[in-house]
C-alpha positions as CSV (number, residue, x, y, z in Angstrom):
1,X,-19.8,26.6,2.7
2,X,-16.3,25.2,2.7
3,X,-15.5,22.4,0.3
4,X,-15.2,19.0,2.0
5,X,-12.0,17.1,1.2
6,X,-12.6,13.8,3.0
7,X,-9.0,13.5,4.2
8,X,-9.9,10.7,6.6
9,X,-11.6,8.7,3.8
10,X,-8.6,9.2,1.6
11,X,-6.2,8.0,4.3
12,X,-8.3,4.9,4.7
13,X,-8.3,4.3,0.9
14,X,-4.5,4.7,0.9
15,X,-4.1,2.1,3.7
16,X,-6.3,-0.2,1.6
17,X,-4.0,0.2,-1.3
18,X,-1.0,-0.7,0.9
19,X,-2.7,-3.8,2.2
20,X,-3.6,-4.8,-1.4
21,X,0.1,-4.6,-2.3
22,X,1.0,-6.6,0.8
23,X,-1.5,-9.3,0.1
24,X,-0.3,-9.5,-3.5
25,X,3.2,-10.0,-2.4
26,X,2.1,-12.7,0.1
27,X,0.3,-14.5,-2.7
28,X,3.5,-14.6,-4.7
29,X,5.7,-15.7,-1.8
30,X,3.1,-18.4,-1.1
31,X,4.6,-21.6,0.3
32,X,8.2,-20.4,0.4
33,X,10.4,-20.4,3.5
34,X,8.2,-18.3,5.8
35,X,10.6,-18.5,8.8
36,X,13.1,-16.2,7.0
37,X,10.3,-13.8,6.1
38,X,9.2,-13.7,9.7
39,X,12.7,-12.6,10.7
40,X,12.6,-9.8,8.2
41,X,9.1,-8.7,9.2
42,X,9.9,-8.9,13.0
43,X,12.9,-6.7,12.7
44,X,10.9,-4.1,10.7
45,X,8.1,-4.1,13.2
46,X,10.4,-3.8,16.2
47,X,12.1,-0.8,14.6
48,X,8.7,0.8,13.9
49,X,7.5,0.1,17.4
50,X,10.7,1.7,18.9
51,X,10.3,4.7,16.7
52,X,6.6,5.1,17.7
53,X,7.2,4.8,21.4
54,X,10.2,7.2,21.4
55,X,9.0,9.5,18.6
56,X,9.1,12.6,20.9
57,X,12.7,11.9,22.1
58,X,14.0,11.1,18.7
59,X,12.6,14.3,17.1
60,X,13.6,16.6,19.9
61,X,17.2,15.1,19.9
62,X,17.4,15.5,16.1
63,X,16.6,19.2,16.4
64,X,18.9,19.7,19.4
65,X,15.9,21.3,21.2
66,X,15.7,22.2,24.8
67,X,12.7,22.6,27.2
68,X,11.6,26.1,27.7
69,X,9.8,27.7,30.7
70,X,6.8,30.1,30.5
71,X,9.2,32.9,31.4
72,X,11.4,32.1,28.4
73,X,8.6,31.7,25.8
74,X,5.5,33.5,27.2
75,X,3.6,33.8,23.9
76,X,4.1,30.1,23.0
77,X,3.0,29.0,26.5
78,X,-0.1,31.3,26.4
79,X,-1.2,30.1,23.0
80,X,-0.7,26.4,23.7
81,X,-2.4,26.6,27.1
82,X,-5.4,28.3,25.6
83,X,-5.8,25.9,22.7
84,X,-5.2,22.7,24.7
85,X,-7.7,24.0,27.2
86,X,-10.2,24.7,24.5
87,X,-9.7,21.2,23.1
88,X,-10.0,19.7,26.7
89,X,-6.5,18.1,26.3
90,X,-3.5,18.1,28.6
91,X,-0.8,20.7,28.2
92,X,2.1,19.3,26.2
93,X,5.8,19.8,26.9
94,X,7.2,22.8,25.0
95,X,10.7,22.9,23.4
96,X,12.7,25.4,21.5
97,X,15.3,24.5,18.8
98,X,18.3,26.8,18.4
99,X,18.1,27.3,14.7
100,X,17.3,30.1,12.3
101,X,15.3,27.8,10.1
102,X,11.6,28.7,10.6
103,X,9.7,25.6,11.5
104,X,7.6,23.8,14.1
105,X,6.5,20.2,14.9
106,X,4.5,18.2,17.4
107,X,5.2,14.6,18.3
108,X,4.3,12.0,20.9
109,X,2.3,8.8,21.0
110,X,-0.7,10.5,22.6
111,X,-1.8,13.8,24.1
112,X,-0.4,12.9,27.6
113,X,3.1,12.3,26.1
114,X,3.1,15.1,23.5
115,X,5.8,17.6,22.8
116,X,5.6,20.8,20.8
117,X,8.7,22.3,19.4
118,X,9.3,25.7,17.7
119,X,12.5,26.9,16.2
120,X,13.9,30.3,17.1
121,X,13.5,31.2,13.5
122,X,9.8,30.7,13.5
123,X,9.3,32.8,16.6
124,X,11.2,35.6,15.0
125,X,9.4,35.3,11.7
126,X,5.7,35.1,12.6
127,X,3.3,37.4,14.4
128,X,1.6,36.0,17.5
129,X,-1.6,35.5,15.5
130,X,0.2,33.5,12.8
131,X,2.1,31.5,15.5
132,X,-1.3,30.7,17.0
133,X,-2.4,29.2,13.7
134,X,0.8,27.1,13.4
135,X,0.4,25.8,17.0
136,X,-3.2,24.9,16.4
137,X,-2.1,22.8,13.4
138,X,0.6,21.1,15.4
139,X,-1.7,20.3,18.3
140,X,-4.2,18.7,15.9
141,X,-1.5,16.3,14.7
142,X,-1.3,15.0,18.3
143,X,-5.1,15.0,18.8
144,X,-5.7,13.2,15.5
145,X,-3.1,10.5,16.5
146,X,-1.1,11.2,13.4
147,X,2.1,9.7,14.9
148,X,0.2,6.4,15.3
149,X,-1.1,6.7,11.7
150,X,2.3,7.4,10.3
151,X,3.8,4.5,12.4
152,X,1.2,2.1,11.1
153,X,1.9,3.2,7.6
154,X,5.6,2.7,8.2
155,X,5.0,-0.7,9.6
156,X,2.9,-1.8,6.6
157,X,5.5,-0.4,4.2
158,X,8.2,-2.2,6.2
159,X,6.3,-5.5,5.8
160,X,6.0,-4.9,2.0
161,X,9.7,-4.3,1.8
162,X,10.4,-7.4,3.9
163,X,8.3,-9.5,1.5
164,X,10.1,-7.9,-1.5
165,X,13.5,-8.6,0.1
166,X,12.5,-12.2,0.8
167,X,11.4,-12.6,-2.8
168,X,14.6,-11.1,-4.2
169,X,17.1,-13.0,-2.1
170,X,15.3,-16.3,-1.3
171,X,12.7,-16.6,-4.0
172,X,9.0,-17.4,-3.6
173,X,9.2,-21.1,-3.4
174,X,5.4,-21.6,-3.6
175,X,5.3,-19.5,-6.7
176,X,7.7,-21.7,-8.5
177,X,6.0,-24.9,-7.3
178,X,2.8,-23.6,-8.9
179,X,4.6,-22.8,-12.1
180,X,4.4,-19.1,-11.6
181,X,6.3,-16.5,-13.7
182,X,9.6,-15.7,-12.0
183,X,10.0,-12.5,-14.1
184,X,6.6,-11.3,-12.8
185,X,7.7,-12.1,-9.3
186,X,10.9,-10.2,-9.7
187,X,9.1,-7.2,-11.1
188,X,6.7,-7.2,-8.2
189,X,9.6,-7.5,-5.7
190,X,11.2,-4.4,-7.3
191,X,8.1,-2.3,-7.7
192,X,6.2,-3.1,-4.5
193,X,8.6,-1.1,-2.1
194,X,8.3,1.9,-4.4
195,X,4.6,1.7,-4.4
196,X,4.5,1.3,-0.6
197,X,6.7,4.4,-0.3
198,X,4.5,6.5,-2.6
199,X,1.4,5.5,-0.7
200,X,3.1,6.2,2.7
201,X,4.0,9.7,1.4
202,X,0.5,10.2,0.2
203,X,-0.8,9.4,3.7
204,X,1.6,11.9,5.1
205,X,0.2,14.6,2.8
206,X,-3.5,13.8,3.7
207,X,-2.6,14.1,7.4
208,X,-1.1,17.6,6.7
209,X,-4.3,18.7,5.0
210,X,-6.3,17.4,8.0
211,X,-4.1,19.2,10.5
212,X,-4.5,22.4,8.5
213,X,-8.3,22.2,8.5
214,X,-8.8,20.9,12.0
215,X,-6.2,23.4,13.4
216,X,-8.0,26.2,11.7
217,X,-11.3,25.1,13.3
218,X,-9.5,24.9,16.7
219,X,-8.2,28.5,16.4
220,X,-11.2,29.8,14.5
221,X,-8.8,31.7,12.2
222,X,-7.8,29.9,9.0
223,X,-6.3,33.0,7.5
224,X,-3.7,33.2,10.2
225,X,-2.4,29.8,9.3
226,X,-2.6,30.7,5.6
227,X,-0.5,33.8,6.3
228,X,2.0,31.8,8.3
229,X,2.4,29.2,5.6
230,X,3.2,31.9,3.0
231,X,6.0,33.2,5.3
232,X,7.2,29.7,6.0
233,X,7.5,28.8,2.3
234,X,9.8,31.8,1.8
235,X,11.6,31.4,5.1
236,X,12.5,27.8,4.7
237,X,14.0,28.6,1.3
238,X,16.1,31.4,2.8
239,X,17.2,29.4,5.8
240,X,16.9,25.6,5.2
241,X,18.0,22.9,7.5
242,X,21.0,20.8,6.5
243,X,20.1,17.5,4.9
244,X,21.7,15.2,7.4
245,X,20.2,11.8,8.1
246,X,18.7,12.6,11.5
247,X,16.8,15.6,10.2
248,X,15.6,13.9,7.0
249,X,14.1,11.2,9.2
250,X,12.0,13.7,11.2
251,X,11.3,16.2,8.4
252,X,7.8,14.8,7.8
253,X,6.8,16.0,11.3
254,X,7.4,19.6,10.5
255,X,4.8,22.0,9.3
256,X,6.8,23.0,6.3
257,X,9.4,21.1,4.2
258,X,12.6,22.2,5.9
259,X,15.0,21.6,3.0
260,X,15.7,23.8,0.0
261,X,15.1,22.4,-3.5
262,X,14.3,18.8,-2.7
263,X,14.7,18.0,-6.4
264,X,11.9,15.4,-6.3
265,X,8.5,15.4,-7.9
266,X,5.3,16.1,-6.2
267,X,4.6,12.4,-5.7
268,X,7.8,12.0,-3.6
269,X,7.0,14.9,-1.2
270,X,6.0,14.4,2.4
271,X,4.1,17.8,2.4
272,X,1.4,19.0,0.1
273,X,2.1,22.0,-2.1
274,X,1.9,25.2,-0.1
275,X,-0.3,26.8,-2.7
276,X,-2.9,24.0,-2.3
277,X,-2.8,24.3,1.5
278,X,-3.2,28.1,1.5
279,X,-6.1,27.9,-1.1
280,X,-8.0,25.4,1.1
281,X,-7.6,27.6,4.2
282,X,-8.7,30.7,2.3
283,X,-11.8,28.7,1.1
284,X,-12.6,27.9,4.8
285,X,-12.4,31.6,5.6
286,X,-15.1,32.4,3.0
287,X,-15.4,35.3,0.6
288,X,-15.3,38.0,3.4
289,X,-12.1,36.7,5.1
290,X,-13.9,35.2,8.1
291,X,-17.0,33.3,7.3
292,X,-18.1,30.8,9.9
293,X,-14.5,30.7,11.2
294,X,-14.2,34.2,12.6
295,X,-14.3,32.7,16.1
296,X,-15.9,29.4,17.2
297,X,-18.8,29.7,19.7
298,X,-17.7,28.6,23.1
299,X,-14.1,28.1,21.8
300,X,-11.1,30.4,21.6
301,X,-11.8,33.8,20.2
302,X,-9.6,35.3,17.6
303,X,-7.4,38.1,18.7
304,X,-7.1,41.2,16.5
305,X,-4.5,40.9,13.8
306,X,-1.0,41.9,14.9
307,X,0.1,43.0,11.5
């Protein structure tokens, strides 16, 4: 039996940690000038709401992607139509990004406003079976409402940063009135945004694990996704995306880290280590390479390997 990883419970616990940091900061700010804080918080929330509502347009524009017809991308259309039908969800819009960097992402605030994008590089790199595993992963990001989850995480992190900026520039008046420690307040103001960022990144990693596992259940073929991830790990190193601002902002949506040599530790990564993801998928497949996931009853059947 595959090991249970409780990704949803971990996400809830991480949100709890973010709220704890937020409440701690609020206690320090106390009776200070709250009107200035409200301005900081409102601007952050408005920016997050705009990003959430327009997430599909922002990501598609960043990748310079264009809509494709079924005639132009028959395999992509066939796979997405089959999987969305099996999941009883509407067919998303499909896009192709003109880059050799192999990657894919899905975005949109709900299944009716979803978009799935593949790069030309990933279509050249993967077999149809592997592409099916990748597209199952991407569709589950939409069905699991991961754009909403990441937007809420960004909003809470933004509030934490607003509190910290308020504390840094205007002071926590209530804290001084109660004879609080200003050095402790300063340390909290400096460390809280870092803590919020780390938790936000951890939430992103748990959602990737969830999309891997749920996508493998949707396709009934965890080994196809595991094989695709192996190729993508090497492919993104050979042909990375340029690290410009627009691409960095949407990189967390992609199935694989699109940049070469991020130079940051594991705690600062938006994606879990590929080795861990592959190991989990192989465990789902069982010791004989198929296990209970060789084809879900009543769901999509696994086509023979193309390699």
